[in-house]
C-alpha positions as CSV (number, residue, x, y, z in Angstrom):
1,M,28.6,-60.7,56.0
2,V,26.7,-58.5,58.8
3,A,23.5,-59.6,57.6
4,A,24.4,-63.2,57.5
5,A,25.6,-62.8,61.1
6,A,22.8,-61.0,62.4
7,G,20.2,-63.5,60.8
8,C,21.8,-66.4,62.5
9,V,21.9,-64.6,66.0
10,L,18.1,-64.0,65.3
11,C,17.7,-67.4,64.6
12,C,19.4,-68.6,67.4
13,F,17.4,-66.2,69.7
14,C,14.0,-67.4,68.4
15,S,14.9,-71.1,68.7
16,A,15.9,-70.9,72.2
17,W,13.2,-68.9,73.5
18,I,10.7,-71.1,71.9
19,A,12.5,-74.2,73.3
20,V,12.2,-72.2,76.9
21,I,8.5,-71.7,76.5
22,F,7.7,-75.3,75.3
23,T,9.9,-76.9,77.8
24,A,8.5,-74.7,80.6
25,V,4.8,-75.8,79.6
26,G,6.0,-79.5,79.4
27,I,7.2,-78.9,83.2
28,H,3.9,-77.6,84.4
29,N,2.1,-80.6,82.5
30,M,4.6,-82.9,84.3
31,G,3.7,-81.4,87.4
32,D,0.2,-81.9,87.2
33,F,1.1,-85.6,86.4
34,L,3.4,-85.8,89.2
35,N,0.7,-84.9,91.4
36,K,-1.6,-87.2,90.2
37,A,1.2,-90.1,90.6
38,D,1.7,-88.7,94.0
39,A,-1.7,-89.3,95.0
40,W,-2.0,-92.8,93.1
41,D,1.0,-94.3,94.6
42,A,-0.3,-93.7,98.2
43,S,0.8,-96.8,99.9
44,T,-2.2,-96.9,102.1
45,M,-4.6,-97.2,99.0
46,W,-3.0,-100.7,98.0
47,Q,-2.7,-104.2,99.0
48,Q,0.1,-106.7,98.2
49,A,-1.1,-110.0,96.6
50,T,0.2,-113.0,94.5
51,C,-0.7,-113.0,90.8
52,E,-0.6,-116.0,88.2
53,V,0.2,-114.3,84.7
54,L,-1.9,-115.9,82.3
55,A,-0.8,-113.7,79.1
56,S,0.7,-110.5,78.5
57,G,1.4,-108.2,75.5
58,V,1.5,-104.7,74.5
59,S,-1.3,-102.2,72.9
60,C,-0.4,-99.7,70.6
61,T,-2.8,-96.6,69.9
62,D,-2.4,-93.4,67.3
63,K,-3.1,-90.7,69.8
64,E,-4.4,-88.6,67.0
65,T,-7.4,-90.9,65.4
66,R,-7.9,-93.1,68.6
67,S,-7.2,-95.9,66.7
68,T,-4.7,-98.8,65.9
69,C,-1.3,-98.1,64.9
70,S,-0.5,-98.7,61.4
71,G,2.8,-99.9,60.1
72,Y,2.9,-103.2,62.1
73,K,1.9,-106.8,60.8
74,A,-0.8,-108.7,61.5
75,G,-0.5,-110.9,64.9
76,A,-0.9,-114.8,65.4
77,M,-1.1,-116.8,68.8
78,P,2.2,-117.1,70.5
79,S,3.6,-120.5,71.0
80,S,5.0,-119.3,74.5
81,K,3.6,-120.6,77.7
82,P,2.0,-118.2,79.2
83,P,1.5,-116.2,75.5
84,V,3.6,-113.2,74.9
85,F,2.0,-111.0,72.5
86,L,5.1,-108.7,71.0
87,T,4.5,-105.1,70.2
88,E,4.2,-105.5,66.6
89,Q,1.3,-107.8,67.1
90,I,-0.9,-104.7,68.5
91,A,-2.6,-107.0,70.9
92,V,-4.7,-105.5,73.8
93,C,-5.9,-107.5,77.0
94,P,-6.7,-110.4,77.6
95,G,-4.9,-111.3,74.0
96,T,-6.9,-110.0,71.1
97,Y,-4.5,-109.0,68.3
98,W,-5.0,-106.8,65.1
99,C,-5.4,-109.2,62.0
100,A,-7.2,-107.2,59.1
101,K,-8.8,-104.0,57.9
102,E,-12.2,-103.9,57.0
103,G,-12.3,-105.6,53.3
104,E,-9.3,-107.5,53.9
105,I,-8.8,-111.0,54.8
106,C,-8.3,-111.8,58.7
107,H,-6.3,-115.1,59.6
108,C,-7.9,-116.2,62.8
109,N,-8.6,-119.4,64.7
110,G,-10.9,-118.3,67.3
111,E,-13.6,-115.2,67.7
112,I,-13.1,-112.2,65.5
113,T,-14.4,-108.7,66.7
114,Y,-15.0,-106.1,64.0
115,A,-14.6,-102.4,65.3
116,P,-12.8,-99.1,65.0
117,E,-10.6,-100.0,68.1
118,L,-10.7,-102.1,71.3
119,F,-8.7,-99.9,73.2
120,D,-7.8,-96.1,72.8
121,G,-5.2,-95.8,75.0
122,Y,-7.6,-94.9,78.4
123,V,-10.3,-97.3,78.0
124,Y,-11.7,-100.5,76.4
125,T,-14.1,-99.1,73.9
126,V,-16.1,-102.3,73.1
127,P,-18.1,-104.0,76.3
128,S,-17.2,-107.8,76.6
129,S,-20.9,-108.6,76.6
130,E,-21.3,-106.8,73.0
131,M,-21.9,-110.1,70.7
132,A,-23.4,-108.3,67.7
133,Y,-20.2,-107.5,65.9
134,K,-18.2,-111.1,66.7
135,V,-18.0,-114.1,64.5
136,A,-16.5,-117.5,65.1
137,S,-13.7,-118.4,62.4
138,S,-11.6,-121.6,62.1
139,S,-9.2,-120.1,59.6
140,T,-9.8,-117.1,57.5
141,W,-12.6,-114.4,57.3
142,K,-13.2,-111.5,55.3
143,C,-13.1,-108.3,57.5
144,G,-16.6,-106.7,57.9
145,T,-18.8,-109.7,57.2
146,D,-21.3,-111.2,59.6
147,Q,-21.2,-115.2,60.9
148,S,-23.2,-115.6,57.2
149,G,-20.5,-114.1,55.1
150,K,-22.4,-111.2,54.4
151,P,-21.4,-107.4,55.2
152,Y,-23.3,-106.3,58.5
153,A,-26.4,-104.9,57.9
154,V,-25.6,-101.8,60.6
155,D,-22.5,-100.2,60.3
156,P,-20.7,-100.0,64.0
157,A,-19.3,-96.8,63.5
158,P,-20.3,-94.9,60.1
159,W,-17.3,-92.6,58.6
160,H,-14.7,-94.2,60.3
161,V,-12.2,-97.0,59.5
162,K,-13.1,-100.3,60.9
163,H,-10.8,-103.5,61.6
164,C,-10.7,-107.0,62.6
165,W,-9.2,-108.4,65.9
166,C,-8.8,-112.1,66.7
167,T,-9.0,-113.4,70.0
168,P,-7.4,-117.0,69.3
169,Q,-8.7,-120.0,70.7
170,G,-5.9,-120.6,73.1
171,I,-7.0,-117.1,74.6
172,L,-10.7,-118.0,74.8
173,D,-9.7,-121.5,76.3
174,I,-7.8,-119.7,79.0
175,L,-10.8,-117.3,79.7
176,K,-13.1,-120.3,79.8
177,K,-10.7,-122.1,82.4
178,H,-10.7,-119.0,84.6
179,D,-14.3,-117.9,84.4
180,D,-13.9,-114.5,82.3
181,S,-17.1,-113.6,83.8
182,T,-15.3,-111.9,86.7
183,L,-13.2,-109.6,83.8
184,H,-14.5,-106.2,83.5
185,K,-12.0,-104.6,81.5
186,K,-14.2,-101.7,80.1
187,E,-15.6,-101.1,83.4
188,C,-12.4,-101.2,85.5
189,S,-10.2,-98.9,82.8
190,E,-12.9,-96.5,83.1
191,A,-13.0,-96.5,87.0
192,A,-9.2,-96.9,87.5
193,N,-8.7,-93.8,85.2
194,F,-11.4,-91.6,86.8
195,D,-9.2,-92.2,90.1
196,F,-6.3,-91.5,88.6
197,D,-7.9,-88.2,87.0
198,Q,-9.3,-87.0,90.3
199,P,-6.7,-87.2,93.1
200,A,-8.3,-83.9,94.9
201,R,-11.7,-85.5,95.2
202,R,-10.8,-89.0,96.4
203,L,-7.0,-89.8,97.2
204,K,-5.9,-86.7,99.3
205,E,-8.8,-87.6,102.0
206,G,-7.3,-90.2,104.5
207,P,-7.9,-93.7,104.3
208,Q,-11.1,-93.5,106.8
209,A,-12.5,-90.4,105.2
210,V,-12.4,-92.3,101.7
211,K,-15.0,-94.9,102.7
212,H,-18.0,-94.4,100.5
213,V,-21.3,-94.0,102.1
214,D,-24.3,-93.7,99.6
215,T,-27.5,-91.8,100.7
216,E,-31.1,-93.6,99.9
217,E,-31.0,-90.8,97.0
218,D,-27.5,-92.0,95.7
219,E,-28.6,-95.6,96.0
220,E,-31.7,-94.9,93.9
221,E,-29.7,-93.0,91.0
222,D,-27.0,-96.2,91.0
223,D,-30.1,-98.5,90.5
224,E,-31.4,-96.3,87.6
225,E,-27.8,-96.3,86.0
226,L,-27.7,-100.2,86.5
227,I,-30.9,-100.6,84.8
228,E,-30.2,-98.3,81.7
229,S,-26.7,-100.2,81.5
230,E,-28.6,-103.6,81.6
231,H,-31.3,-102.0,78.6
232,Q,-28.3,-100.9,76.8
233,E,-26.6,-104.5,77.0
234,D,-29.8,-106.3,75.8
235,A,-30.2,-104.1,72.7
236,G,-29.3,-105.4,69.5
237,P,-26.8,-104.2,66.8
238,R,-25.8,-100.6,67.5
239,A,-22.8,-98.3,67.0
240,L,-19.6,-99.3,68.8
241,L,-18.2,-95.8,69.5
242,S,-18.0,-94.7,72.9
243,R,-19.0,-91.0,73.6
244,H,-15.1,-90.5,74.1
245,M,-14.4,-91.9,70.8
246,V,-16.9,-89.8,68.8
247,D,-15.7,-86.6,70.4
248,A,-12.1,-87.6,69.8
249,A,-11.7,-89.7,66.7
250,P,-11.9,-87.8,63.2
251,A,-12.7,-90.1,60.5
252,R,-9.8,-91.1,58.5
253,S,-9.1,-92.6,55.2
254,L,-8.3,-96.5,54.6
255,K,-5.0,-95.5,53.2
256,G,-4.2,-93.0,55.9
257,D,-2.3,-89.8,55.5
258,T,1.4,-90.4,55.6
259,R,2.4,-87.0,55.5
260,R,1.1,-86.4,59.1
261,R,3.3,-87.1,62.0
262,R,2.1,-89.8,64.1
263,T,2.4,-90.3,67.8
264,Y,1.8,-93.7,69.0
265,S,1.2,-94.7,72.7
266,Y,1.8,-97.9,74.1
267,T,0.2,-99.8,77.0
268,P,2.2,-103.2,78.2
269,W,-0.7,-105.1,80.1
270,A,-1.2,-108.5,81.6
271,L,-3.8,-110.7,82.2
272,V,-3.8,-112.3,85.5
273,S,-5.8,-114.2,88.0
274,L,-5.6,-113.5,91.7
275,K,-7.5,-114.9,94.8
276,T,-10.8,-113.1,95.7
277,E,-9.7,-113.2,99.4
278,S,-6.9,-110.7,98.5
279,F,-9.7,-108.1,98.4
280,D,-11.0,-108.6,101.9
281,S,-14.4,-110.2,100.1
282,L,-16.2,-111.3,103.5
283,D,-18.3,-113.7,101.2
284,A,-15.3,-115.0,99.2
285,E,-14.7,-118.7,99.4
286,E,-11.3,-120.2,100.0
287,G,-9.8,-120.9,96.7
288,N,-12.0,-118.8,94.7
289,R,-10.1,-116.5,91.8
290,Q,-10.9,-113.7,89.6
291,I,-8.8,-112.4,86.7
292,S,-8.1,-109.0,85.8
293,C,-6.1,-106.6,83.3
294,A,-3.0,-105.6,84.9
295,Y,-0.5,-102.7,84.0
296,E,2.6,-101.5,85.2
297,Y,1.4,-98.8,87.6
298,G,-2.4,-100.3,87.6
299,V,-3.8,-97.7,85.5
300,P,-3.7,-97.7,81.6
301,V,-3.4,-94.0,81.3
302,A,-0.4,-93.7,83.2
303,S,1.4,-96.3,80.8
304,S,0.1,-94.7,77.6
305,A,1.5,-91.3,78.9
306,Q,4.7,-92.8,79.5
307,Y,5.4,-94.6,76.3
308,T,5.1,-92.8,73.2
309,S,6.8,-92.9,69.6
310,D,6.6,-91.1,66.4
311,G,6.0,-94.1,64.5
312,P,6.3,-98.0,64.3
313,Y,9.6,-99.4,65.5
314,S,10.6,-96.6,67.1
315,G,10.9,-95.1,70.7
316,P,10.0,-97.3,73.6
317,V,8.7,-100.4,71.5
318,W,11.4,-102.6,72.6
319,E,11.2,-101.3,76.2
320,V,7.6,-101.8,76.6
321,E,8.2,-105.3,74.6
322,K,10.9,-106.1,77.3
323,L,8.4,-105.2,80.2
324,A,5.7,-107.9,78.3
325,K,8.3,-110.5,78.4
326,K,9.6,-109.7,81.7
327,W,5.9,-110.5,83.3
328,G,5.4,-113.5,81.0
329,N,8.7,-115.2,82.1
330,V,7.4,-116.3,85.4
331,S,4.2,-118.0,86.3
332,T,3.4,-116.3,89.3
333,R,4.5,-112.5,90.8
334,P,3.9,-110.2,93.5
335,C,1.4,-107.5,92.5
336,W,-0.7,-104.9,93.9
337,I,-4.2,-104.3,94.3
338,R,-5.9,-100.9,94.9
339,T,-8.5,-101.1,97.5
340,R,-9.8,-97.6,97.7
341,G,-11.6,-95.3,95.4
342,E,-14.0,-96.0,92.5
343,A,-11.6,-99.1,91.4
344,G,-11.2,-100.7,94.9
345,E,-14.6,-100.3,96.7
346,R,-17.5,-100.5,94.0
347,L,-15.5,-102.8,91.5
348,A,-12.7,-105.0,93.2
349,S,-9.6,-105.8,91.4
350,C,-9.9,-103.4,88.8
351,A,-6.6,-101.9,89.6
352,V,-3.9,-104.1,89.5
353,A,-0.4,-102.8,89.3
354,L,2.6,-105.4,88.5
355,E,5.2,-102.5,89.7
356,K,5.2,-101.4,93.7
357,P,3.2,-98.4,94.4
358,G,5.8,-95.4,94.5
359,S,7.7,-96.6,91.1
360,L,5.0,-94.1,89.1
361,K,5.9,-91.4,91.3
362,D,9.6,-92.1,91.1
363,K,9.7,-92.2,87.2
364,A,7.8,-89.1,87.2
365,E,10.1,-87.0,89.5
366,G,13.1,-88.5,87.2
367,S,11.2,-87.1,83.9
368,I,10.7,-83.7,85.8
369,Q,14.1,-83.7,86.8
370,G,15.6,-84.0,83.7
371,A,13.0,-81.3,82.0
372,W,14.3,-79.1,84.6
373,S,17.8,-79.7,83.8
374,F,17.2,-79.1,80.0
375,L,15.4,-76.1,80.8
376,W,18.4,-74.4,82.5
377,I,20.5,-75.6,79.3
378,V,18.3,-73.9,76.9
379,L,17.4,-70.7,79.1
380,G,21.3,-70.3,79.5
381,L,21.4,-70.8,75.4
382,A,18.6,-68.0,75.5
383,V,20.2,-65.8,77.6
384,F,23.4,-66.1,75.4
385,C,21.6,-65.7,72.6
386,T,19.8,-62.3,73.8
387,G,23.0,-61.0,74.5
388,L,24.4,-61.5,71.2
389,L,21.4,-60.3,69.3
390,G,21.9,-57.0,72.0
391,V,25.6,-56.8,70.5
392,A,24.6,-57.4,67.2
393,V,21.9,-54.4,67.5
394,V,24.4,-52.4,68.9
395,F,26.9,-53.0,66.1
396,I,24.5,-52.7,63.3
397,A,23.2,-49.8,65.1
398,K,26.8,-48.3,65.4
399,T,27.8,-49.1,61.7
400,L,24.6,-47.4,60.1
401,Q,25.7,-44.4,62.2
402,E,29.0,-44.1,61.1
403,H,27.8,-44.9,57.6
404,Q,25.4,-41.9,57.6
405,E,28.3,-39.8,59.2
406,G,30.5,-40.8,56.2
407,S,27.9,-40.2,53.8
408,R,27.2,-36.7,55.2
409,T,31.0,-36.1,55.5
410,Q,31.3,-36.8,51.7
411,Q,28.4,-34.8,50.9
412,E,29.8,-31.6,52.6
413,G,33.1,-32.3,50.8
414,L,31.5,-32.3,47.3
415,M,29.7,-29.2,48.0
416,N,32.9,-27.5,49.4
417,N,34.8,-28.4,46.3
418,T,31.7,-27.3,44.1
419,G,31.6,-23.7,45.8
420,N,35.5,-23.5,45.0
């Protein structure tokens, strides 16, 4: 009985202190995120505009594999105007949904892209100009075959599971109508995430100090980078895995490992159109517009860090879907464009937020306050369990001492009886 009670107290002690440690580490990480959110949400960095919503949806990424989330069905072109892709359709901006694994049949009337992933929760991994692994489809297509129906001669990502993604004709028509040459989703996601992760270097300076002034040497380096980028885009079929994916994404079986714990991250998005004059462009003509991928807070990583679940149809699935539906319920809505930093100065319209600047900071503060409340609770429980453990140790020690004294007294009594 005593041993069982002592075991329960020890279990309480260990569990409580483990919870304290994990919560404290979580608060530290939340503090880092709060600092980034505080710098990112600075009002001087944003300019309000009006966005026309062309499409909206939710992307999902398995954080461990940096690949698409399993357990959801294949997508389809929504009938709503503007089209709103539900969470289970796993669509990425501008409206490209998952349709099949390699070797399976993809149902698509539009353009099919063959790749391990189009969006990894941070950046878009396939450049828009990449045409080597895209085919036109009018009904069904075997995933992993080129326009002639034969398997691709060059594997875009050896040892990684590939998928097929369909950009339906309805989305292609929207892109054609609004000039998709202004949509630089890969470059923009990289620039926005860079600005978000580097608050000390770019955002803590005043708005006047943020103004970028290139030296002649910097300009030469930029020109060399542009030339190198153009040469890469003109190259033939090549591996589509970005450096980030090669480092982070381990190979996985087509069947997957059902025993491992899944961690899915969700990123709600909207394809929007807005006037170029919103960016203080001196050479913009009246009525000229650009299209861009917009997010709740203007940067993909902020949403993917906030919305996570341990599997399909769980956690914040319905919350992010509600956001996508809200954005798609109106044709025009207020939005905010970042005008400073890498995503504001060098690449206009790269960071477009659909929630007012300051919302991310408020949400981060709410999360950290909740974490502090939980920390005080588990810390109190840990102290209580520590006290119980101390009492249990004293009780066990006293019991052992009494037992030893009783045994000694009994032995002395036996010796006295033997002597008599």
